[in-house]
GUTOR-605499 format. One line per field, with one value per residue (C-alpha): residue number from 0; residue in three letters; x, z, y. Coordinates in pm, whole numbers. Example, Ala and Ser with C-alpha at 12.3 -4.5 7.8 and 13.67 -1.06 7.14 Angstrom:
2
pos: [0 1]
code: [ALA SER]
u: [1230 1367]
w: [780 714]
v: [-450 -106]
% end
This chain:
473
pos: [0 1 2 3 4 5 6 7 8 9 10 11 12 13 14 15 16 17 18 19 20 21 22 23 24 25 26 27 28 29 30 31 32 33 34 35 36 37 38 39 40 41 42 43 44 45 46 47 48 49 50 51 52 53 54 55 56 57 58 59 60 61 62 63 64 65 66 67 68 69 70 71 72 73 74 75 76 77 78 79 80 81 82 83 84 85 86 87 88 89 90 91 92 93 94 95 96 97 98 99 100 101 102 103 104 105 106 107 108 109 110 111 112 113 114 115 116 117 118 119 120 121 122 123 124 125 126 127 128 129 130 131 132 133 134 135 136 137 138 139 140 141 142 143 144 145 146 147 148 149 150 151 152 153 154 155 156 157 158 159 160 161 162 163 164 165 166 167 168 169 170 171 172 173 174 175 176 177 178 179 180 181 182 183 184 185 186 187 188 189 190 191 192 193 194 195 196 197 198 199 200 201 202 203 204 205 206 207 208 209 210 211 212 213 214 215 216 217 218 219 220 221 222 223 224 225 226 227 228 229 230 231 232 233 234 235 236 237 238 239 240 241 242 243 244 245 246 247 248 249 250 251 252 253 254 255 256 257 258 259 260 261 262 263 264 265 266 267 268 269 270 271 272 273 274 275 276 277 278 279 280 281 282 283 284 285 286 287 288 289 290 291 292 293 294 295 296 297 298 299 300 301 302 303 304 305 306 307 308 309 310 311 312 313 314 315 316 317 318 319 320 321 322 323 324 325 326 327 328 329 330 331 332 333 334 335 336 337 338 339 340 341 342 343 344 345 346 347 348 349 350 351 352 353 354 355 356 357 358 359 360 361 362 363 364 365 366 367 368 369 370 371 372 373 374 375 376 377 378 379 380 381 382 383 384 385 386 387 388 389 390 391 392 393 394 395 396 397 398 399 400 401 402 403 404 405 406 407 408 409 410 411 412 413 414 415 416 417 418 419 420 421 422 423 424 425 426 427 428 429 430 431 432 433 434 435 436 437 438 439 440 441 442 443 444 445 446 447 448 449 450 451 452 453 454 455 456 457 458 459 460 461 462 463 464 465 466 467 468 469 470 471 472]
code: [MET THR THR THR LEU ALA ALA SER THR GLY PRO ALA GLY ALA ARG ALA ARG ALA VAL SER GLY PHE THR LEU TYR ASP VAL ALA ASN SER ALA PHE VAL THR THR VAL VAL THR ALA VAL GLY GLY PRO PHE LEU THR ALA ILE ALA GLU HIS ALA ALA ASP ASP ARG GLY ARG VAL TRP VAL LEU GLY LEU GLU PRO ARG ALA SER ALA LEU PHE ALA TYR ALA VAL SER PHE SER VAL ILE LEU GLN VAL VAL LEU LEU PRO ILE LEU GLY ALA ALA SER ASP ARG PRO VAL ALA LYS ARG ARG VAL LEU VAL LEU GLY THR ALA VAL GLY ALA VAL ALA THR LEU VAL MET ALA VAL VAL PRO MET GLY ALA VAL LEU PRO ALA PHE ALA ALA PHE VAL VAL ALA ASN VAL ALA PHE GLY ALA ALA ILE LEU ALA TYR ASN ALA TYR LEU ALA ASP VAL ALA GLU LEU PRO ASP ARG ASP ARG VAL SER ALA ARG GLY PHE ALA PHE GLY TYR ALA GLY GLY ALA PHE VAL LEU ALA LEU SER LEU GLY LEU ILE THR ALA ALA GLU PRO LEU GLY ILE ASP ARG GLY THR ALA VAL ARG ILE THR ILE ALA VAL SER GLY ILE TRP TRP ALA ALA VAL GLY LEU VAL ALA VAL ARG ARG LEU ASP ALA VAL ARG GLU LEU PRO GLY TYR ASP ALA THR THR SER THR GLU PRO LEU LEU ALA GLN ALA ARG SER SER MET ARG GLN LEU LEU GLY SER LEU ARG ALA LEU ARG ALA LEU PRO GLY THR ALA ARG TYR LEU LEU ALA PHE LEU LEU PHE ASN ASP ALA ILE GLN ALA VAL VAL ALA LEU SER ALA VAL VAL LEU THR GLN GLU LEU PHE VAL ALA LYS GLY GLN GLU ALA GLU ASP ALA THR PRO PHE LEU LEU GLN LEU ILE LEU LEU ILE GLN VAL VAL ALA VAL PHE GLY ALA LEU ALA SER ALA ARG LEU ALA ARG ARG TYR GLY ALA LYS SER THR LEU LEU LEU THR LEU VAL LEU TRP SER SER VAL VAL VAL TYR ALA VAL VAL ALA LEU ASP SER THR ALA ALA ALA TYR ALA MET GLY ILE VAL ILE ALA LEU VAL LEU GLY GLY SER GLN SER LEU ALA ARG SER LEU PHE SER SER MET VAL PRO GLN HIS ARG GLN ALA SER PHE PHE GLY PHE TYR GLU LEU ALA GLU ARG GLY THR ALA TRP VAL GLY THR LEU VAL PHE ALA ILE VAL LEU ASP ILE THR GLY SER TYR ARG GLY ALA LEU LEU SER LEU LEU VAL LEU PHE VAL SER GLY GLY LEU LEU LEU ALA ALA THR ASP THR ASP ALA ALA ILE ALA ALA ALA ARG ASP ALA GLU ASP THR GLY ASP PRO ALA VAL VAL GLU VAL PRO PRO GLN]
u: [2406 2629 2599 2216 2209 2441 2225 1907 2067 2285 2185 2006 1794 1726 1614 1387 1230 1188 1029 786 699 629 400 226 136 -61 -237 -312 -446 -637 -913 -994 -972 -1173 -1446 -1482 -1400 -1511 -1768 -1993 -1876 -2020 -2364 -2346 -2271 -2516 -2791 -2694 -2720 -3059 -3186 -3146 -3263 -3549 -3833 -3596 -3340 -3088 -2917 -2789 -2418 -2197 -2433 -2455 -2745 -2600 -2787 -2762 -2666 -2362 -2238 -2005 -1826 -1784 -1653 -1385 -1289 -1276 -1048 -799 -810 -691 -422 -308 -209 -73 78 365 459 457 645 915 940 960 1274 1456 1595 1338 1060 857 820 647 425 338 260 61 -137 -220 -327 -542 -707 -797 -962 -1159 -1266 -1412 -1577 -1755 -1891 -2087 -2225 -2608 -2832 -2895 -2583 -2435 -2166 -1994 -2021 -1863 -1612 -1504 -1467 -1266 -1015 -970 -910 -659 -485 -481 -319 -39 23 33 270 527 456 525 841 975 977 1310 1451 1335 1396 1693 1601 1590 1358 1099 852 833 822 557 338 380 262 -44 -115 -86 -286 -575 -565 -577 -860 -1027 -999 -1158 -1432 -1509 -1554 -1786 -1981 -2029 -2145 -2404 -2533 -2570 -2709 -3069 -2991 -2755 -3043 -2893 -3020 -2815 -2730 -2560 -2374 -2250 -2121 -1946 -1761 -1642 -1508 -1344 -1158 -1037 -913 -746 -575 -417 -324 -167 -11 170 329 416 605 814 929 989 1223 1475 1561 1781 2025 2057 2385 2371 2046 2058 1888 1995 1715 1728 1795 1652 1365 1010 992 1336 1233 921 1130 1377 1078 962 1299 1306 961 1086 1382 1183 969 1296 1407 1091 1132 1482 1349 1082 1020 941 716 524 477 347 85 -18 -56 -262 -517 -558 -510 -776 -1016 -922 -968 -1304 -1436 -1305 -1455 -1788 -1870 -2062 -2282 -2349 -2425 -2661 -2849 -2861 -2910 -3134 -3270 -3357 -3560 -3761 -3562 -3412 -3042 -2967 -3067 -2751 -2525 -2465 -2427 -2166 -1969 -1967 -1876 -1581 -1466 -1447 -1250 -1008 -938 -888 -672 -406 -341 -377 -101 132 76 138 491 556 408 624 942 850 687 805 631 497 348 178 48 -99 -278 -448 -572 -719 -915 -1013 -1176 -1348 -1498 -1634 -1802 -1953 -2079 -2264 -2422 -2466 -2478 -2824 -2793 -2597 -2462 -2318 -2165 -2004 -1846 -1730 -1577 -1357 -1208 -1156 -978 -739 -637 -658 -344 -147 -213 -155 161 327 248 403 722 765 750 988 1243 1242 1272 1608 1697 1703 1381 1162 918 879 815 574 400 321 249 -3 -220 -399 -304 -538 -848 -749 -856 -1002 -1028 -1228 -1460 -1511 -1599 -1828 -1998 -2049 -2203 -2422 -2541 -2628 -2776 -2887 -2756 -2518 -2423 -2365 -2130 -1949 -1892 -1737 -1440 -1353 -1201 -933 -856 -793 -602 -379 -322 -216 15 182 216 407 643 982 992 1347 1487 1321 1471 1818 1794 1723 2013 2243 2163 2252 2566 2683 2573 2346 2253 1923 1810 1981 2073 1887 1905 2132 1972]
w: [-1940 -2201 -2411 -2391 -2481 -2789 -2902 -2882 -3066 -3315 -3655 -3505 -3282 -3569 -3783 -3511 -3472 -3862 -3871 -3591 -3788 -4093 -3896 -3734 -4054 -4161 -3828 -3914 -4280 -4216 -4051 -4373 -4578 -4323 -4207 -4501 -4824 -4705 -4431 -4426 -4706 -5003 -4833 -4704 -5048 -5218 -4976 -5061 -5430 -5391 -5193 -5518 -5759 -5984 -6021 -6259 -5992 -6178 -6076 -6281 -6251 -6481 -6771 -6715 -6565 -6402 -6180 -5808 -5700 -5938 -5851 -5576 -5804 -6069 -5793 -5686 -6050 -6140 -5817 -5956 -6312 -6153 -5990 -6320 -6410 -6079 -5904 -6151 -6150 -5768 -5756 -5974 -5751 -5447 -5566 -5496 -5146 -4874 -5108 -5026 -4670 -4815 -5034 -4728 -4497 -4772 -4874 -4511 -4438 -4753 -4722 -4355 -4435 -4730 -4511 -4252 -4537 -4664 -4314 -4313 -4660 -4648 -4795 -5181 -5230 -5479 -5631 -5310 -5147 -5428 -5483 -5126 -5150 -5469 -5315 -5009 -5216 -5449 -5132 -4980 -5301 -5287 -4925 -4957 -5261 -5058 -4757 -4963 -5097 -4739 -4726 -4898 -4653 -4342 -4419 -4570 -4846 -4637 -4380 -4622 -4622 -4232 -4212 -4482 -4322 -3986 -4118 -4252 -3951 -3730 -3972 -3965 -3577 -3593 -3842 -3627 -3322 -3497 -3656 -3297 -3194 -3485 -3425 -3062 -3154 -3421 -3195 -2913 -3143 -3025 -2646 -2709 -2873 -3217 -3540 -3720 -4008 -3777 -3604 -3949 -4024 -3683 -3761 -4091 -3907 -3636 -3924 -4073 -3726 -3654 -3988 -3913 -3550 -3578 -3904 -3744 -3481 -3755 -3982 -3682 -3616 -3973 -3977 -3810 -4171 -4187 -3938 -4139 -4337 -4686 -4665 -4851 -4651 -4833 -4964 -5317 -5366 -5720 -5808 -5825 -6196 -6231 -5972 -6189 -6507 -6314 -6186 -6535 -6641 -6364 -6465 -6829 -6689 -6467 -6767 -6963 -6655 -6629 -7005 -6918 -6645 -6825 -6529 -6315 -6574 -6630 -6247 -6227 -6516 -6318 -6003 -6167 -6283 -5968 -5717 -5897 -5849 -5482 -5436 -5623 -5377 -5076 -5181 -5301 -5055 -4836 -5113 -5248 -4911 -4826 -5156 -5181 -4816 -4710 -4965 -5194 -4916 -4844 -4558 -4520 -4619 -4280 -4131 -4264 -4105 -3763 -3954 -4195 -3915 -3725 -4033 -4130 -3771 -3782 -4105 -3959 -3647 -3840 -4105 -3833 -3812 -4189 -4271 -3995 -4139 -4480 -4400 -4247 -4552 -4774 -4589 -4631 -4982 -5148 -5182 -5527 -5450 -5137 -5343 -5607 -5338 -5205 -5561 -5596 -5256 -5381 -5697 -5491 -5272 -5580 -5714 -5361 -5332 -5675 -5631 -5247 -5061 -4933 -4561 -4319 -4171 -4517 -4524 -4204 -4335 -4644 -4442 -4249 -4577 -4720 -4383 -4404 -4765 -4767 -4563 -4722 -5084 -5002 -4794 -5013 -5337 -5186 -5056 -5364 -5584 -5375 -5410 -5783 -5804 -5820 -5491 -5645 -5828 -5538 -5518 -5892 -5948 -5658 -5840 -6100 -5835 -5645 -5946 -5823 -5440 -5144 -5197 -5541 -5791 -6106 -6373 -6123 -6006 -6353 -6486 -6189 -6248 -6617 -6579 -6293 -6494 -6787 -6613 -6285 -6126 -5831 -5853 -6229 -6178 -5905 -6139 -6391 -6148 -6188 -6528 -6364 -6086 -6338 -6586 -6317 -6147 -6486 -6570 -6226 -6255 -6591 -6449 -6314 -6011 -5895 -6220 -6185 -5838 -5961 -6278 -6059 -5822 -6122 -6278 -5940 -5914 -6272 -6266 -6580 -6651 -6814 -6479 -6178 -6318 -6137 -6262 -6076 -5771]
v: [-5085 -4941 -5249 -5249 -4882 -4936 -5223 -5016 -4710 -4896 -5044 -5335 -5098 -4878 -5169 -5291 -4939 -4920 -5253 -5161 -4846 -5052 -5281 -5000 -4821 -5126 -5096 -4741 -4768 -5103 -4903 -4729 -5057 -5256 -5021 -4784 -4976 -5333 -5313 -4991 -4767 -4970 -4986 -4622 -4478 -4710 -4581 -4215 -4304 -4493 -4192 -3990 -4259 -4221 -4481 -4691 -4711 -4479 -4168 -3869 -3816 -3599 -3669 -4032 -4260 -4575 -4800 -4668 -5016 -5011 -4667 -4782 -5029 -4746 -4513 -4775 -4823 -4449 -4381 -4631 -4506 -4183 -4381 -4533 -4174 -4060 -4357 -4436 -4081 -4062 -4401 -4255 -3948 -4164 -4329 -4001 -3954 -3924 -3843 -4152 -4022 -3694 -3913 -4130 -3827 -3628 -3939 -4007 -3656 -3615 -3951 -3902 -3561 -3702 -3976 -3729 -3533 -3849 -3899 -3584 -3570 -3562 -3827 -3773 -3561 -3818 -3625 -3484 -3830 -4025 -3745 -3772 -4149 -4115 -3872 -4084 -4394 -4226 -4085 -4438 -4583 -4309 -4375 -4747 -4708 -4530 -4760 -5070 -4923 -4904 -5290 -5304 -5043 -5192 -5566 -5747 -6000 -6317 -6165 -5991 -6274 -6262 -5880 -5845 -6121 -5956 -5624 -5771 -5969 -5675 -5467 -5721 -5701 -5323 -5328 -5570 -5348 -5039 -5264 -5405 -5044 -4976 -5288 -5179 -4836 -4956 -5226 -4973 -4696 -4716 -4713 -4432 -4236 -4218 -4375 -4649 -4408 -4165 -4445 -4557 -4198 -4184 -4519 -4371 -4052 -4268 -4457 -4126 -4029 -4343 -4359 -4016 -4054 -4400 -4325 -4026 -4250 -4506 -4255 -4116 -4481 -4541 -4244 -4497 -4609 -4314 -4458 -4789 -4843 -4739 -4538 -4197 -3942 -3638 -3381 -3267 -2896 -2896 -2659 -2815 -2813 -2981 -3239 -3314 -3350 -3586 -3797 -3830 -3954 -4196 -4330 -4386 -4551 -4783 -4885 -4957 -5159 -5363 -5443 -5573 -5801 -6004 -6246 -5937 -5798 -6139 -6170 -5816 -5890 -6206 -5995 -5731 -5995 -6221 -5937 -5726 -6004 -6035 -5665 -5664 -5938 -5751 -5418 -5554 -5829 -5610 -5468 -5820 -5980 -5685 -5724 -6106 -6199 -5896 -5671 -5967 -6119 -5808 -5663 -5314 -5265 -5125 -5456 -5605 -5367 -5560 -5890 -5742 -5595 -5932 -6109 -5877 -5887 -6257 -6238 -5993 -6182 -6524 -6345 -6268 -6633 -6689 -6417 -6568 -6929 -6827 -6729 -7077 -7256 -7032 -7132 -7497 -7513 -7186 -6858 -6930 -7262 -7120 -6832 -7054 -7255 -6943 -6852 -7210 -7133 -6799 -6943 -7197 -6915 -6737 -7043 -7133 -6783 -6793 -7146 -7194 -6863 -6859 -6778 -6583 -6916 -6986 -6644 -6692 -7031 -6848 -6575 -6818 -6957 -6603 -6491 -6799 -6707 -6326 -6249 -6510 -6414 -6049 -6078 -6330 -6138 -5830 -5992 -6205 -5893 -5686 -5972 -5951 -5568 -5393 -5207 -4860 -4905 -5017 -4712 -4670 -5049 -5047 -4759 -5016 -5276 -5041 -5009 -5333 -5341 -5359 -5166 -5018 -5279 -5134 -5420 -5642 -5372 -5238 -5583 -5643 -5296 -5345 -5703 -5581 -5275 -5491 -5791 -5669 -5977 -5959 -6333 -6303 -6005 -6199 -6504 -6283 -6239 -6602 -6512 -6292 -6557 -6825 -6625 -6463 -6803 -6953 -6675 -6699 -7083 -7011 -6753 -6866 -6656 -6793 -6690 -6333 -6289 -6392 -6166 -5860 -5942 -6016 -5681 -5497 -5698 -5625 -5268 -5313 -4942 -5046 -5183 -5008 -4658 -4376 -4017 -3785 -3610]
% end
């Protein structure tokens, strides 16, 4: 009994609790990504915009007149432009002791509340609806920045591919569970005496509540990192203004460190390109499928909702196995080679969608392929980057990384929105993303990731101040 108790409360037990908390937070935030960003948020906010559109299909927003159909893509891009300013600073702040926990908690709270606000905005209220989405997505980016930075705390270097893949796998399962609830509610809306629009609003609200409730449990389990050897859990006693100045110094130091690690910088640029394309496909697929397979054939946009939920639920379930399989492939063939394979498959999906997507059956087939590569590309990209980042720069480097992480792509969505706004063609806008897949893949192929990992470790071992020095607390 004594031996068992010691094992559960010692370093091994603390690491197990921390890993479970890391995994559980992916379960928490996946409800927002899956239901709000991917499944119903795009069509829902597009419907709000179209309700206020004039006879040209355009809406007036802050002195501009974009197409109502393109406004969601613009909203995603604008939310990430804000993150371009905020996340590197938050990342630098989060490299300070225990600060990433505060960022994680605050991002979760603000994001969940904004999601609830979005659920109750009336039809035609374009600015409040899109403001709520932008706030929720920015808060999501801040929370995920801190969450990703925990990977180096909870998992030792040889185990990061497995822990990262496990987080994504359980996240997909959690997202699938909330999505299944949403599908059941929307399918049963009429027997329950509510219209489908109200059912969609309820599913958005449930996603916000799930994010907050499960996230709270996850944070409490993540607190076990404080019991791990070498973890600095002290709290800064500096005044707020002094902390802000220190965070800016840390940010400038991280930029210098990035320049001193050219392999890491090159990988980050490749990631920004190909992951922006991935996130654009994920965020905009529901809008594209709704317009191409339903509205273009004379059906109402709401008719697509059950199909979209079924498709995304299928993707979530299959993606669990895709994420776990990617870790096995990475052990056998290497993380970089496996990641490159997923990018080839992503490019094939885009081409298929442009030239052959003409039915819901074709969309289901495409969804299975997406599911198999989605988890692999995301989990391997995260663990590979974490391996080539200095230990004391994890949060600030992930501030740069998060600019293109899940659900926060901006280059891809902006390119998509501009092409759609000019041409009015969803397929043409989708095809434009191929440029990002190809350029990102080629840059990744040209990056020596093994050398980048070795350079980061060597800098730590030699104490290179340009790389590992962190401003005094």
